[in-house]
C-alpha positions, 0 to 999 in steps of 0.5 A: 171906158167912160163917156163922162171922163172928159167933163173937165174940158167942156163948158155948157151951151144951149144947142137949139134944134138938137134931135132928141129921143123919147125918154122911155125908148132910151130907158128901154134900150138901157134896160136891155143893155143892162141885161146884155151886160150881165150876160156878158159878165156871167158868161165871160167869168163863169163859163169862159174862165171857171167852167173851161179852166177849172172844170174842164182843165183847159189852158188859156190860148193866150199869154198872160204877159209877154215881152213886146217887140218894138212893133208891139209897143207902137201898136200899144201906143196907137191903141191908147191914142186912138181909143182916147180920141174916140172917147173924147170926140164922142163925149164932145158930140154927145155931152149933156148940153156941153161943148168941148174946149178945142185943142190937143192935150193929155188929161190926167184922171185921178188914179183909182184902184176901183178903176183898175179893178173895173178895166181888169174885170172887163179884159178878163170877161172879154177873154172869157168870151173869147175862150167860150167861142174858141175855134169859132173865129167870127163869134170869138172876135166879132160877136165878142166885140159887138156884145162888149160894145152894146153893154156900154149903153147900160148906164146912159139912158139920159144921154141917149135921150139927148143925143140919139146918135149915141145909140150907134156911136158908143157901141161902135166905138167901144166895139172897135176898142174891144177888137183892138184890145183883143188883138193886144192880149193875143199878141203880147198878153192880158196884162198889157191889154189891162194896162192900155185900157187903164191908160185910156181911162186915166191918161187919155189923149184929148183931141177936140176941134171947134167944128162939130163936123171935124169931131165927127171925122176924128171919131170916124178916123180913130174908130176905123184905126182901131178896127184896122189894128184889130183886123190886121193883128188878129189875122197874123 
């Protein structure tokens, strides 16, 4: 998920009295997140997949692709829309001296094989971590999601310096998406999770209000919705 993908729908403005973070602190957080990102990727790919499947001969505990029911399709649409809303409001609230254009719209990003590869890699890494902690639910699900969320601070030192709330909101929002995406994979398969993730980045539903407080409420609602979807479906 990219915090800059809705730049098409924002315009510049000066925000007087905006709280800021020391640049050095922001860069330190980003540096730690970069290390955490590499650990997540290496463990998710090398340990979670290669070591367990090719060395130990284990089989995946989740389907690669399944036939979704109507309820599953509704879940996919809900995850796509809520994830899009989470990212759109986060971008609106934390953009680099930018303010959103209010409204509800579908954004169409340029289709990219690189983006498809990137989201597929993230989903493969997520399930590698899940398999790494197979049998320990809190680690396979909650630690996995929190770990995934924190990695998304790796490239945003400047944004954290300009909007300190990003330090909490970005990991929280992406952890919620990670939890819901994990539920998708376990219910209907990895390929469906990759597809939804790709749609979130390529065809997001943008819901932005002119009042900042309403955008905060939208962020809270959409993020809570993702957590709820993940928790309900992972308990089945």
